[in-house]
C-alpha positions as a Python dict, from the first residue, in 0.01 Angstrom:
ca = {
    (1, 'M'): (0, 0, 0),
    (2, 'T'): (-81, 54, 348),
    (3, 'E'): (31, -265, 567),
    (4, 'S'): (-216, -386, 801),
    (5, 'A'): (-346, -749, 945),
    (6, 'H'): (-412, -889, 581),
    (7, 'K'): (-166, -673, 382),
    (8, 'I'): (220, -687, 390),
    (9, 'V'): (558, -605, 252),
    (10, 'A'): (749, -929, 210),
    (11, 'T'): (1135, -903, 174),
    (12, 'E'): (1435, -1136, 152),
    (13, 'Q'): (1472, -1083, 541),
    (14, 'N'): (1106, -1189, 634),
    (15, 'F'): (977, -1414, 323),
    (16, 'V'): (1006, -1745, 479),
    (17, 'Q'): (820, -1660, 797),
    (18, 'A'): (569, -1408, 653),
    (19, 'V'): (465, -1607, 353),
    (20, 'V'): (586, -1974, 357),
    (21, 'E'): (538, -2053, 726),
    (22, 'A'): (223, -1808, 768),
    (23, 'S'): (20, -1989, 451),
    (24, 'R'): (31, -2286, 662),
    (25, 'E'): (-221, -2095, 866),
    (26, 'R'): (-350, -1871, 634),
    (27, 'P'): (-331, -1837, 236),
    (28, 'V'): (-98, -1587, 108),
    (29, 'L'): (-114, -1410, -210),
    (30, 'V'): (219, -1285, -339),
    (31, 'D'): (241, -1011, -585),
    (32, 'F'): (586, -999, -733),
    (33, 'W'): (643, -618, -864),
    (34, 'A'): (861, -370, -959),
    (35, 'P'): (833, 16, -952),
    (36, 'W'): (901, 74, -1316),
    (37, 'C'): (648, -194, -1435),
    (38, 'G'): (338, -16, -1584),
    (39, 'P'): (104, -321, -1553),
    (40, 'C'): (204, -353, -1194),
    (41, 'R'): (39, -32, -1125),
    (42, 'T'): (-272, -166, -1289),
    (43, 'L'): (-269, -483, -1094),
    (44, 'M'): (-162, -361, -750),
    (45, 'P'): (-495, -152, -657),
    (46, 'M'): (-712, -426, -785),
    (47, 'L'): (-513, -674, -532),
    (48, 'D'): (-543, -430, -269),
    (49, 'R'): (-962, -392, -334),
    (50, 'I'): (-995, -785, -339),
    (51, 'A'): (-770, -830, -22),
    (52, 'D'): (-1034, -561, 139),
    (53, 'D'): (-1305, -731, 28),
    (54, 'Y'): (-1234, -1079, 146),
    (55, 'E'): (-1175, -927, 514),
    (56, 'G'): (-876, -1142, 604),
    (57, 'R'): (-934, -1474, 460),
    (58, 'F'): (-620, -1443, 290),
    (59, 'T'): (-315, -1238, 332),
    (60, 'L'): (-190, -1003, 40),
    (61, 'A'): (214, -989, 10),
    (62, 'K'): (389, -774, -205),
    (63, 'V'): (762, -818, -315),
    (64, 'N'): (943, -554, -486),
    (65, 'T'): (1150, -795, -727),
    (66, 'D'): (1422, -523, -757),
    (67, 'E'): (1496, -537, -381),
    (68, 'A'): (1434, -901, -338),
    (69, 'Q'): (1602, -1065, -651),
    (70, 'R'): (1708, -1361, -468),
    (71, 'I'): (1358, -1456, -384),
    (72, 'A'): (1249, -1396, -704),
    (73, 'G'): (1515, -1569, -864),
    (74, 'Q'): (1425, -1873, -624),
    (75, 'F'): (1060, -1885, -756),
    (76, 'G'): (1151, -1847, -1118),
    (77, 'I'): (1006, -1515, -1178),
    (78, 'R'): (1066, -1401, -1533),
    (79, 'S'): (802, -1176, -1601),
    (80, 'I'): (600, -917, -1368),
    (81, 'P'): (361, -897, -1235),
    (82, 'T'): (346, -1255, -1136),
    (83, 'V'): (115, -1352, -859),
    (84, 'M'): (138, -1671, -654),
    (85, 'L'): (-84, -1812, -428),
    (86, 'F'): (87, -2012, -102),
    (87, 'H'): (-117, -2250, 88),
    (88, 'H'): (25, -2497, 344),
    (89, 'G'): (361, -2375, 294),
    (90, 'E'): (345, -2430, -102),
    (91, 'V'): (276, -2273, -423),
    (92, 'V'): (-98, -2378, -530),
    (93, 'D'): (-187, -2154, -785),
    (94, 'Q'): (-45, -1867, -978),
    (95, 'F'): (-79, -1626, -1285),
    (96, 'V'): (99, -1381, -1502),
    (97, 'G'): (16, -1007, -1610),
    (98, 'V'): (-282, -822, -1573),
    (99, 'Q'): (-587, -1076, -1537),
    (100, 'P'): (-975, -978, -1511),
    (101, 'E'): (-1069, -923, -1157),
    (102, 'G'): (-1318, -1189, -1169),
    (103, 'Q'): (-1085, -1450, -1276),
    (104, 'I'): (-849, -1356, -972),
    (105, 'R'): (-1158, -1388, -741),
    (106, 'D'): (-1261, -1713, -909),
    (107, 'M'): (-884, -1861, -850),
    (108, 'L'): (-913, -1742, -477),
    (109, 'D'): (-1250, -1910, -442),
    (110, 'R'): (-1106, -2228, -556),
    (111, 'H'): (-900, -2245, -260),
    (112, 'L'): (-1070, -2062, 8),
    (113, 'G'): (-1423, -2197, -73),
    (114, 'A'): (-1677, -1920, -223),
    (115, 'T'): (-1844, -1732, 20),
    (116, 'A'): (-2221, -1711, 114),
    (117, 'G'): (-2457, -1502, 285),
    (118, 'P'): (-2611, -1623, 624),
    (119, 'D'): (-2922, -1764, 407),
    (120, 'G'): (-2714, -1951, 181),
    (121, 'A'): (-2749, -1746, -82),
    (122, 'P'): (-2451, -1680, -340),
    (123, 'D'): (-2225, -1403, -229),
    (124, 'L'): (-2363, -1074, -406),
    (125, 'L'): (-2028, -920, -472),
    (126, 'A'): (-1892, -1233, -662),
    (127, 'V'): (-2212, -1274, -876),
    (128, 'A'): (-2184, -884, -982),
    (129, 'E'): (-1819, -922, -1077),
    (130, 'S'): (-1883, -1271, -1248),
    (131, 'Q'): (-2141, -1037, -1487),
    (132, 'L'): (-1920, -801, -1558),
    (133, 'E'): (-1664, -1044, -1653),
    (134, 'R'): (-1928, -1192, -1889),
    (135, 'R'): (-2017, -837, -2034),
    (136, 'D'): (-2389, -882, -1898),
    (137, 'A'): (-2485, -550, -1832),
    (138, 'P'): (-2840, -607, -1720),
    (139, 'A'): (-2731, -901, -1511),
    (140, 'A'): (-2470, -692, -1355),
    (141, 'A'): (-2685, -384, -1277),
    (142, 'E'): (-2935, -611, -1118),
    (143, 'A'): (-2659, -785, -912),
    (144, 'I'): (-2501, -456, -817),
    (145, 'A'): (-2856, -328, -694),
    (146, 'A'): (-2893, -625, -488),
    (147, 'L'): (-2526, -606, -318),
    (148, 'Q'): (-2643, -207, -253),
    (149, 'A'): (-2957, -307, -85),
    (150, 'A'): (-2780, -571, 122),
    (151, 'K'): (-2501, -362, 202),
    (152, 'P'): (-2542, -3, 139),
    (153, 'S'): (-2174, 89, 243),
    (154, 'H'): (-1997, -196, 80),
    (155, 'P'): (-1668, -58, -52),
    (156, 'A'): (-1673, -247, -360),
    (157, 'L'): (-1996, -40, -474),
    (158, 'Q'): (-1834, 239, -651),
    (159, 'S'): (-1593, 53, -837),
    (160, 'L'): (-1879, -179, -955),
    (161, 'R'): (-2085, 98, -1059),
    (162, 'A'): (-1818, 276, -1260),
    (163, 'R'): (-1702, -58, -1431),
    (164, 'L'): (-2078, -109, -1512),
    (165, 'A'): (-2113, 241, -1684),
    (166, 'F'): (-1806, 117, -1877),
    (167, 'L'): (-1959, -157, -1990),
    (168, 'E'): (-2265, -3, -2094),
    (169, 'S'): (-2086, 226, -2304),
    (170, 'T'): (-1919, -73, -2482),
    (171, 'V'): (-2246, -249, -2544),
    (172, 'A'): (-2374, 68, -2703),
    (173, 'E'): (-2082, 83, -2918),
    (174, 'P'): (-1912, -262, -2949),
    (175, 'D'): (-1736, -212, -3260),
    (176, 'V'): (-1380, -114, -3145),
    (177, 'M'): (-1255, -97, -3528),
    (178, 'A'): (-1511, 102, -3643),
    (179, 'L'): (-1475, 344, -3337),
    (180, 'R'): (-1096, 408, -3449),
    (181, 'T'): (-1208, 440, -3800),
    (182, 'R'): (-1443, 727, -3682),
    (183, 'L'): (-1188, 905, -3470),
    (184, 'E'): (-937, 906, -3775),
    (185, 'R'): (-1183, 1057, -4003),
    (186, 'E'): (-1320, 1293, -3729),
    (187, 'P'): (-1116, 1383, -3422),
    (188, 'G'): (-1375, 1561, -3276),
    (189, 'D'): (-1644, 1269, -3254),
    (190, 'G'): (-1688, 1297, -2892),
    (191, 'A'): (-1891, 966, -2893),
    (192, 'A'): (-1650, 737, -3049),
    (193, 'R'): (-1373, 898, -2831),
    (194, 'H'): (-1559, 820, -2490),
    (195, 'A'): (-1665, 452, -2618),
    (196, 'L'): (-1325, 377, -2724),
    (197, 'A'): (-1194, 492, -2363),
    (198, 'A'): (-1479, 260, -2190),
    (199, 'H'): (-1325, -31, -2411),
    (200, 'H'): (-989, 11, -2286),
    (201, 'A'): (-1119, 76, -1933),
    (202, 'L'): (-1299, -213, -1918),
    (203, 'A'): (-997, -416, -2073),
    (204, 'G'): (-767, -302, -1799),
    (205, 'D'): (-611, -25, -1999),
    (206, 'Y'): (-654, 243, -1783),
    (207, 'A'): (-358, 442, -1879),
    (208, 'T'): (-496, 476, -2245),
    (209, 'A'): (-870, 525, -2123),
    (210, 'V'): (-776, 827, -1946),
    (211, 'T'): (-565, 978, -2224),
    (212, 'E'): (-878, 969, -2434),
    (213, 'W'): (-1117, 1122, -2161),
    (214, 'L'): (-854, 1408, -2106),
    (215, 'E'): (-825, 1452, -2482),
    (216, 'L'): (-1240, 1460, -2479),
    (217, 'M'): (-1204, 1691, -2207),
    (218, 'R'): (-953, 1919, -2369),
    (219, 'R'): (-1186, 1907, -2691),
    (220, 'D'): (-1512, 1981, -2553),
    (221, 'R'): (-1554, 2011, -2180),
    (222, 'R'): (-1969, 2025, -2218),
    (223, 'Y'): (-1982, 1701, -2427),
    (224, 'G'): (-2232, 1478, -2262),
    (225, 'D'): (-2297, 1699, -1976),
    (226, 'D'): (-1928, 1663, -1860),
    (227, 'L'): (-1901, 1295, -1955),
    (228, 'A'): (-1514, 1310, -1985),
    (229, 'R'): (-1473, 1450, -1608),
    (230, 'R'): (-1713, 1225, -1463),
    (231, 'S'): (-1588, 911, -1639),
    (232, 'L'): (-1237, 1016, -1515),
    (233, 'L'): (-1372, 1027, -1172),
    (234, 'Q'): (-1536, 656, -1214),
    (235, 'A'): (-1197, 552, -1337),
    (236, 'F'): (-1042, 663, -994),
    (237, 'D'): (-1279, 488, -825),
    (238, 'V'): (-1187, 152, -988),
    (239, 'L'): (-820, 224, -951),
    (240, 'G'): (-787, 381, -618),
    (241, 'E'): (-666, 733, -487),
    (242, 'S'): (-326, 606, -426),
    (243, 'D'): (-270, 469, -774),
    (244, 'P'): (8, 673, -937),
    (245, 'L'): (-199, 712, -1244),
    (246, 'V'): (-477, 842, -1043),
    (247, 'L'): (-240, 1125, -901),
    (248, 'S'): (-83, 1234, -1238),
    (249, 'T'): (-427, 1233, -1421),
    (250, 'R'): (-550, 1462, -1122),
    (251, 'R'): (-279, 1706, -1200),
    (252, 'R'): (-336, 1698, -1588),
    (253, 'M'): (-720, 1738, -1523),
    (254, 'A'): (-637, 2057, -1296),
    (255, 'S'): (-459, 2195, -1563),
    (256, 'L'): (-738, 2160, -1816),
    (257, 'L'): (-973, 2309, -1590),
    (258, 'H'): (-818, 2610, -1490),
}
């Protein structure tokens, strides 16, 4: 994570000032993580993206629990990732593990107040997120189109479009168990492998999703007009280019392409 005015690294030395005291002026969302934690790598880019979208309405603080064991112990961190929201010097909300992006935004909005447009209309980004979480593809597509019309350069658009594509694939093939059975019977079933990967991506399990898409690339590069490669690029839009999974997957893609 690149530090900025609303994204910081908190340590044992600066935690009281940068988190507890700072939260009296502006809420601070603290992500307790560790370098060896796989789910942390999934959650971290999501929180980075949310912090950027909220444009400084809260501060995102990352705490490496390996380096700040005293702080982790003080707040009873037993599982990571754990995320705590500090406001007015106290923990006012928290969650453990990777949660859907819409739920994280809902938690923040409860304490920050939901944003609205200049005419009082609901925040189009929040609407799009909500419809994606509800698995309502037509409504999500409508909200994303409205957001694009209002803010063509909004930084969340690519990620939203990618997640909508995954959602549409899962709507077309909703039965995960049936997809797995099809692949067991016929490993070359590209439609089943792609749909299963989309289900994993939509659930936040991008490690499994990219493995399935890489396997589809290996088996049939031309399937669906290079659908596996295009889906991987969409996954990168969601995860962010700095995500370790993106970096490792790009290397594996290069080996398949050449």
